[in-house]
N, C-alpha and C positions, 0 to 999 in steps of 0.2 A: 484677248486672243493671243497676244504676244506672250502673255504669262503662261498659257496652256502649251504653247510651242516650246518655251524654255523648260518648263517642268517635264514635258515629254522627252525632250532631248537629254535632260539630266537623268531621267529614269533609264533611258536606253544606255547611256554611258555607264551608269552604275551597274546595270545588270549584265553588261558584256563581260565575258570571261577574259582574264589576262592573256596576253599574247603567248607566254610560255607556261601554259597551264598543264604541263605534263606532270603527273604525280611522281613524287620521289620514290624510287624503289631501293635506294641505298643511301647511306649518309654521305654528306658532302660538306666540305669546309666552305663557309660563306664569309667573305671579308666585307667590311663596311665599305659601301660605295660601289661594290661590284654586284652585277645582276646575278641572282641565284640561278643555277642550272635547271632547277625544277621547282614545283610548288608543293607545299605541305607544311608540316609543323617544323619550325626552326626555333630551337632553344639554345641558350648558352651551354657551353660544355660542362660547366660546374653544375648547372641544374640537371642536365642529362645524367651525369654521374650520380648525383644525389637520388634521382628517380630510379636509376638502375640499382643502386644500393637498397632503396626501399623495397623494390620488387624481389631482390635476391635475399635480403637479410630481414628487413622489417616486416614484410608480409608473413613469412613463416613464423616469426617470433610472435606476431599478433595472433595468429591462428593457434599457436601453442598456449598463449596466455588466455585466449578465449576458452579453450578446452579445459584449462586448469580452473578458470573462474566458474565454468559450468559445473564441473565436478564439485567444487567447493560449495556452490549454491545448492546443489542437490543434497550434499551432506548436511548443510545448514537447515534445509527444508525438512529432511528426515528427522534431525534432532529436534526441530521445533514441533513437528507432529508428535513425537514421543513425549516431549515436555507437556504439550497440550493434553494428551491422553492422561498422563500422570496427574496433572493439575486437576483435570476433570474428575478423576477418581477420588482425589484428595478432597475436592469440593463436596462431592457426594457423601463421603464419609463424615466430613465436618457438619454437613447439613443434617444428617441422620443423628449425629451426636447432639447437636444443638436442639433438635426437636425432642429428643429424649430428656434433655436437661430442662427444657421449658414446659414440658407437659405437666399439668397439675392433676394429681389424682383426685378422683371423685370423693367428696367427703360423706361421711355417714349422716343419717338423717338428724341425729342429735347434735352434730357438729356444725349445722348450718345456721345462719343468722335468723331465719324464720322460726326455727325451733326454739332458740333462745328468747326471741321476742314473745312467742306464744307462751313459753314457760313463765316469763316475767309477768305477762298479763294475768295468767291464772294465779300465780302466787300473790300478785298485787290485789287481785279481786278477793282472794281468800283472806288476806290480811285486813282488807277493808271490811269484809263481812264479819270477821272475828272482832274487830274493834267496835263495829256497830252493835253486834250482839252483846259484847261485853259492856258497852255503855248503856244498853237498854236494860240490863239486869241490875244495874246499880240503883 
């Protein structure tokens, strides 16, 4: 029970707004140990100057660099597309040339292995018949 009361009191203390919770409408110098006249973002002067420099100099420079990089990327993409088209055309030409080099012309009927085999069988049979006929006449 006491635990619930303590937690409830802590939650109420944490959620209460500060006494001087008026938002800052202009910059003010805040010294260490002195209460700030308003609430809001308080940063060191050096960080504030650096942030102001980023907004006034760094951001436009980054935007210009972005535009330059976008133009360069577009040019690179265009060049890559042109190179791809040229390489594709070259590939097609080489493929056609390779097919023409590798194509084997059809051979005539007398130049095929079956014709030579058949001719050998016929000649061999003729030689055997001639030898047999010649041996029988002796």
